[in-house]
C-alpha positions in Angstrom: -0.1 -0.1 0.0 1.3 3.5 -0.9 1.9 6.0 1.7 0.1 9.5 1.8 2.6 12.4 1.1 3.4 14.2 3.9 2.5 17.9 4.1 4.2 20.6 2.2 5.3 21.6 5.4 6.9 18.7 6.7 8.9 18.5 2.9 10.1 22.1 3.5 11.3 21.5 7.3 14.5 20.0 5.8 15.2 22.9 3.0 18.1 25.3 3.6 17.4 28.1 1.3 21.1 28.5 0.6 21.6 25.4 -0.6 18.7 25.0 -2.3 19.9 28.0 -4.7 23.5 26.1 -4.7 22.0 23.4 -6.3 21.4 25.1 -9.7 25.2 24.8 -10.5 25.4 21.3 -8.8 28.5 19.2 -9.7 26.4 16.2 -9.3 24.0 17.0 -12.1 27.1 17.9 -14.3 27.8 14.2 -14.7 24.8 13.3 -16.0 26.1 13.4 -19.6 28.8 10.8 -19.1 26.1 8.6 -17.1 24.1 8.6 -19.6 26.5 7.6 -22.4 27.9 4.9 -20.2 24.5 3.5 -18.8 21.7 4.8 -20.6 19.0 2.5 -19.3 20.1 3.0 -15.4 19.8 6.6 -16.0 16.5 6.9 -17.9 14.7 4.2 -16.0 12.4 6.8 -14.5 12.7 9.3 -17.6 8.8 9.6 -17.8 8.3 11.0 -14.0 10.9 13.6 -14.8 9.1 14.5 -18.2 6.1 14.5 -16.0 7.1 17.0 -13.7 8.4 19.7 -16.3 5.1 19.2 -18.0 2.8 19.6 -15.1 5.0 22.7 -14.0 3.9 24.3 -17.1 0.4 24.3 -15.9 1.2 26.0 -12.4 0.6 29.7 -11.7 1.9 30.4 -8.2 4.9 29.0 -6.1 3.0 27.4 -3.7 1.5 25.0 -6.4 4.7 24.5 -7.9 6.4 23.7 -4.9 3.8 20.8 -4.0 3.8 19.5 -7.5 7.7 18.9 -7.0 7.2 17.4 -3.5 4.7 15.1 -5.3 7.0 13.9 -8.3 9.9 13.5 -5.9 7.9 11.4 -3.5 6.8 9.4 -6.4 10.2 8.9 -7.7 11.1 7.5 -4.0 8.1 5.1 -4.0 8.5 3.8 -7.7 12.5 2.9 -6.5 11.2 1.2 -3.6 8.7 -0.8 -5.4 11.2 -1.9 -8.1 13.4 -3.0 -6.0 11.3 -4.7 -3.8 9.8 -6.6 -6.9 13.4 -7.6 -7.6 15.1 -5.2 -9.5 18.2 -4.9 -7.3 19.7 -1.6 -8.4 20.2 1.4 -6.3 21.5 3.9 -9.1 18.1 4.4 -11.1 17.0 6.7 -8.0 20.0 8.5 -8.0 20.4 9.6 -11.4 16.6 10.0 -12.1 16.8 12.4 -8.9 19.6 14.4 -10.6 17.4 14.5 -13.9 14.9 16.3 -12.4 16.9 18.8 -10.6 18.5 19.3 -14.4 15.2 19.8 -15.8 14.2 22.5 -12.9 17.4 24.2 -13.8 15.4 26.0 -16.4 11.9 27.4 -15.0 8.8 25.6 -16.8 6.2 27.3 -14.8 3.6 29.5 -15.9 4.9 32.5 -13.9 8.1 34.4 -13.3 10.1 32.7 -10.7 12.9 33.8 -8.7 16.0 31.8 -8.4 15.6 31.2 -4.8 11.8 29.8 -5.7 13.6 27.7 -8.1 15.9 26.5 -5.5 13.0 25.6 -3.1 11.3 23.6 -6.0 14.5 21.7 -6.3 15.0 21.2 -2.7 11.7 19.6 -2.6 12.3 17.4 -5.2 15.8 16.5 -3.4 14.1 15.6 0.0 11.4 13.9 -1.0 12.9 11.5 -3.4 15.4 10.8 -0.4 12.1 9.5 1.5 12.4 12.0 4.1 8.1 13.0 3.4 7.3 8.9 3.4 8.8 8.1 7.0 5.4 6.5 8.2 4.6 3.7 10.7 1.4 1.7 11.0 -0.9 2.4 14.1 -0.1 -1.4 15.3 3.5 -1.2 15.1 5.5 -1.8 18.7 8.8 -1.8 17.5 10.0 1.0 15.3 13.3 0.8 13.1 14.5 3.7 11.4 17.5 2.8 9.0 19.6 5.1 6.3 21.6 4.4 3.3 23.6 6.1 1.1 24.2 7.7 -2.6 26.6 6.1 -4.7 30.1 8.2 -4.4 33.6 8.4 -5.7 31.7 8.3 -9.4 34.5 10.3 -10.7 36.6 6.8 -10.6 33.8 4.8 -11.6 30.7 6.4 -12.7 28.5 3.1 -12.7 29.2 2.8 -9.1 26.7 1.6 -7.2 26.4 1.6 -2.9 24.7 -1.5 -1.5 23.9 0.5 1.4 21.0 2.4 -0.5 20.0 -0.8 -1.9 19.6 -1.7 1.5 17.2 0.9 2.6 15.0 0.6 -0.9 14.7 -3.2 -0.2 13.6 -2.5 3.4 11.4 0.3 3.3 8.1 -0.1 5.0 9.0 -4.0 5.8 7.0 -5.4 8.5 7.5 -8.6 10.6 6.7 -10.3 13.9 9.3 -10.8 16.5 8.6 -12.2 20.2 5.0 -11.7 19.4 5.1 -8.2 18.5 5.2 -6.3 15.1 8.2 -4.4 13.9 8.7 -2.3 10.9 11.4 -0.5 8.8 11.3 2.8 7.6 14.2 4.0 5.9 15.9 7.1 4.3 19.0 7.8 1.9 21.6 10.4 2.7 23.3 12.7 0.1 27.2 12.1 0.1 27.9 15.8 0.7 29.7 17.8 3.5 27.6 20.8 3.2 24.2 18.9 3.9 25.8 17.5 7.1 27.2 20.8 8.2 23.4 22.7 7.7 22.1 20.1 10.2 20.4 17.6 8.0 21.0 14.5 10.0 19.6 16.6 13.1 16.8 17.7 11.3 16.0 14.0 10.0 16.7 12.0 13.1 15.0 14.2 16.1 11.4 13.3 15.1 12.6 9.8 15.1 14.1 10.0 18.6 11.2 12.3 20.3 9.1 8.6 19.4 9.5 6.4 22.2 8.2 3.4 20.2 11.5 3.6 18.0 13.7 0.9 19.3 16.5 0.5 16.8 18.4 3.1 14.7 20.7 1.9 11.9 23.0 3.9 9.6 24.4 1.7 7.0 27.3 2.6 4.4 29.5 0.7 2.2 33.1 -0.1 3.7 35.3 -2.8 3.6 35.7 -6.5 2.8 33.0 -7.6 5.3 30.3 -6.3 7.7 31.7 -4.0 10.4 29.6 -2.6 13.4 31.4 0.4 14.4 31.8 0.7 18.2 33.4 4.1 18.5 32.5 6.6 16.0 34.8 9.8 16.6 34.1 13.5 16.3 36.6 14.8 13.6 36.9 14.6 9.7 40.3 13.3 8.4 39.9 11.5 5.3 41.5 12.7 2.3 38.5 12.0 0.1 35.9 13.9 -1.8 32.7 14.0 -1.5 29.9 14.0 -4.5 30.4 17.5 -4.7 34.0 17.4 -5.2 34.7 19.1 -1.8 37.4 17.7 0.6 36.7 17.0 4.3 39.1 19.9 4.8 41.0 17.4 7.7 44.2 15.4 7.5 45.4 12.3 9.8 47.6 14.9 11.2 45.4 17.9 11.4 41.7 16.7 11.5 38.8 19.1 11.9 35.6 19.3 13.8 32.5 19.3 11.2 30.1 21.9 11.4 26.5 22.4 12.8 24.4 25.7 11.8 27.3 27.7 11.1 29.3 26.5 14.1 31.9 23.9 14.9 30.0 20.8 16.3 30.3 20.7 19.8 30.5 17.0 21.2 33.0 14.3 23.0 36.0 13.4 20.7 34.7 9.5 20.6 31.1 8.0 21.2 30.1 4.6 21.5 27.4 2.9 19.9 24.4 0.6 21.9 23.3 -2.1 19.1 23.5 -5.6 20.3 26.2 -6.3 18.6 26.5 -10.0 19.5 22.9 -10.8 18.2 23.8 -9.2 15.2 26.9 -11.4 14.5 25.3 -13.6 12.2 27.1 -17.2 12.3 26.0 -18.4 8.9 26.2 -15.4 7.0 28.3 -15.0 3.4 30.3 -12.4 5.4 31.8 -11.9 9.0 30.2 -9.4 11.1 33.1 -7.7 13.3 32.7 -5.5 16.1 35.0 -3.1 15.1 36.7 -1.2 17.6 40.1 0.3 15.8 40.2 4.2 16.1 42.9 6.5 15.3 44.0 9.7 17.6 46.4 12.2 17.4 48.6 11.1 20.3 48.5 7.4 19.7 47.8 6.8 16.1 45.7 3.7 15.3 44.6 1.2 17.9 42.1 -1.1 19.2 40.4 0.6 22.0 39.0 -1.6 25.0 36.5 1.2 26.1 35.0 4.6 25.8 36.9 5.8 29.0 40.2 4.7 27.4 39.2 7.3 25.2 38.4 10.3 27.1 41.6 12.3 27.0 42.4 11.7 23.2 41.7 13.5 20.0 39.8 11.9 17.4 41.6 11.4 13.9 39.3 8.5 12.9 36.5 6.7 14.5 35.8 3.1 14.1 33.9 4.1 11.1 37.0 6.1 9.5 37.5 10.1 9.0 34.5 10.5 6.4 31.0 11.0 6.5 30.0 7.2 7.3 31.8 7.6 10.7 30.3 11.0 11.0 26.4 10.1 10.6 27.1 7.3 13.2 28.6 9.9 15.4 25.8 12.4 14.9 23.2 10.0 15.5 24.2 8.8 19.0 25.2 12.1 20.0 21.4 13.3 19.1 20.0 10.2 20.7 21.8 11.2 23.7 20.9 14.7 24.0 17.0 13.2 23.6 17.3 10.4 26.0 16.0 8.4 23.7 16.1 4.5 24.6 16.8 3.5 21.0 20.0 1.5 20.1 21.9 2.9 17.7 24.7 2.5 15.4 26.4 2.0 12.0 27.1 -1.0 9.7 29.5 -0.9 7.2 28.9 -3.3 4.4 31.2 -5.2 2.1 32.2 -3.1 -0.7 31.5 -3.7 -4.2 33.1 -2.5 -7.5 31.2 -1.1 -9.8 27.6 -2.9 -9.7 27.2 -6.3 -8.7 23.8 -7.3 -8.5 24.2 -10.8 -6.7 26.4 -9.9 -4.1 24.6 -6.7 -3.4 21.2 -8.8 -3.1 23.2 -10.9 -0.8 24.2 -8.2 1.3 20.9 -7.0 1.4 19.5 -10.5 2.7 22.3 -10.8 5.7 21.5 -7.0 6.7 18.0 -7.8 7.1 18.9 -11.1 9.3 21.2 -8.8 11.2 18.1 -6.2 11.9 15.6 -9.1 12.6 18.1 -11.0 15.2 18.8 -7.1 16.7 15.0 -6.8 16.9 14.5 -10.3 18.9 17.0 -9.5 21.3 15.3 -6.3 22.7 
């Protein structure tokens, strides 16, 4: 059953006007041409939704109607990608490229009224957020165990334009999935996170996760990204950025292994401990018969002591973080922010990060196997509550 579109107010609550206008010169959009030449069927899978957006927009005579249309089309894109994956088309990439195609179409105003740049930016942000599932987080009234899970867009696309991200596939595959455990109904809701430092700095994670933590029935929160050879559950996320890696806008972290930097939150340095600790039921999640090992990863890097395996959070109290267990990039940072926010809300939810095995380019069989092992890990975590 399709879920109703949330109100325009909810969609726009995630919109920052400055970043919306910057979407007009999006580096990600500039990769569309190369992607179309390399994998036209992937990029064009949802072309009808893009065409429908521009056609319907030409009939809109004011900004409210135009923004509602953009949010609606973005939401339809999310729902179609979820349906496709859950019906057997195991590919996260069409959603990513279709979103960019819609944003590219909105570069030229199509509405039947004069539109300012900032209004155009709001339309683009409405598509951006709705197509990530942000307006689609809705649990059934009978659900007793609410589970929230996030995936990431494909990234490092200048190295391989065909790159997929198994964490994004996990999010699409598990969105809305319900199961029974210990006599209780559980449901997973998901969202897709951009690989962009600016969005993190402007508080996207805090805006998205705050209502999740306000709900006392939220029992589990998983952030998921693509990682190393096996599954790693990252025990000690660190505050600072240090990876020498670009985001999808070709922006660097700003930090290095010898000079890590704190992320931002709404224009200020993020205030928080150097390290935090996950609260996931890791023993229950270490699937014995899975294709990949599930590691309780305690490896961190600090300025004073370099890389080592930490035995406890207290051992890290006087350290300066260079890399958390999840590294020095956005996969570590989303976990760090999610845990800090959970503590601020005094939420009883169990929270932590899963790094999936990495894939080169796109590998449908491997990625489907990753999805199924994550599904089992989530079910076992829920059964342990």
